[in-house]
C-alpha positions as CSV (number, residue, x, y, z in Angstrom):
1,M,18.0,-1.3,-9.5
2,P,15.7,-0.2,-6.9
3,E,16.2,-1.4,-3.5
4,I,12.7,-2.3,-1.5
5,S,13.7,-3.6,1.6
6,R,16.9,-4.1,4.3
7,F,17.3,-5.6,7.1
8,F,19.9,-6.9,9.2
9,G,21.8,-6.2,6.7
10,I,20.5,-7.9,4.1
11,V,19.0,-5.9,1.3
12,V,16.3,-7.0,-1.4
13,Q,16.1,-4.9,-4.4
14,M,14.2,-5.9,-8.3
15,Y,15.1,-5.0,-11.0
16,Y,12.5,-3.3,-13.9
17,A,12.0,-5.3,-16.6
18,D,13.2,-8.5,-15.4
19,H,13.2,-11.7,-17.0
20,D,10.6,-14.7,-15.9
21,P,10.0,-16.7,-13.3
22,P,9.0,-13.8,-11.0
23,H,12.1,-13.1,-8.1
24,F,13.7,-10.7,-6.1
25,H,17.7,-10.1,-5.4
26,V,19.3,-10.6,-2.7
27,R,22.6,-9.1,-1.2
28,Y,24.6,-10.1,2.4
29,A,28.1,-10.1,3.2
30,G,29.3,-10.4,-0.3
31,Q,26.5,-13.2,-1.1
32,K,24.3,-13.0,-3.8
33,A,20.8,-14.7,-4.9
34,L,17.9,-14.4,-6.9
35,I,14.8,-15.7,-5.2
36,S,11.5,-17.1,-6.1
37,I,8.7,-15.6,-5.0
38,E,6.6,-18.3,-5.7
39,N,8.2,-20.8,-3.8
40,L,11.0,-19.1,-2.1
41,A,13.4,-21.1,-3.6
42,V,17.2,-19.9,-4.6
43,L,16.9,-19.8,-8.7
44,R,20.8,-18.3,-8.5
45,G,23.6,-17.6,-5.8
46,A,23.7,-18.7,-2.7
47,L,22.9,-17.4,0.8
48,S,23.9,-18.6,4.1
49,S,21.9,-20.6,5.7
50,R,21.8,-17.9,8.5
51,A,20.6,-15.2,5.7
52,L,18.4,-17.3,3.6
53,G,16.4,-18.2,6.5
54,L,15.5,-14.8,7.9
55,V,15.1,-13.6,3.9
56,T,12.2,-16.7,3.7
57,E,10.7,-15.9,6.9
58,W,10.3,-11.8,5.5
59,A,9.1,-13.0,2.1
60,A,6.9,-15.4,3.5
61,L,5.3,-12.9,5.2
62,H,5.3,-10.1,2.3
63,R,4.5,-12.5,-0.7
64,E,1.6,-10.6,-2.1
65,E,3.6,-7.0,-1.9
66,L,6.5,-8.7,-3.6
67,M,4.1,-9.7,-6.9
68,Q,2.4,-6.7,-7.2
69,D,6.4,-5.1,-6.9
70,W,6.9,-7.4,-9.2
71,I,4.0,-6.0,-11.9
72,L,5.4,-2.7,-11.0
73,A,8.7,-3.6,-12.2
74,R,8.0,-5.4,-15.3
75,A,5.9,-2.1,-16.3
76,E,8.5,0.3,-15.5
77,A,6.8,1.9,-12.4
78,Q,7.8,3.0,-8.9
79,L,8.1,0.2,-6.7
80,N,6.6,0.2,-3.1
81,P,8.7,-0.1,-0.4
82,I,8.1,-3.2,1.6
83,A,8.3,-3.2,5.8
84,P,11.4,-4.8,7.0
85,L,11.8,-7.9,8.8
86,E,11.6,-7.0,12.8
């Protein structure tokens, strides 16, 4: 699963040819979650409130880039890295 960003110990990834709805995977300190790109809701799993806040802030800034990577992942093409939250 390609890593598209990493910040504050949070790892953001996408699977190739993954199922709808468009989403990304997050790992942080043993926690895992799938986050919707469209509305930034947690689809599965859970993150601490602090980690979820950071992920939501980052994703809101990069929603268009996340959708572009989603399209690339569905086509099994190379994904583009996305700048971390600073």
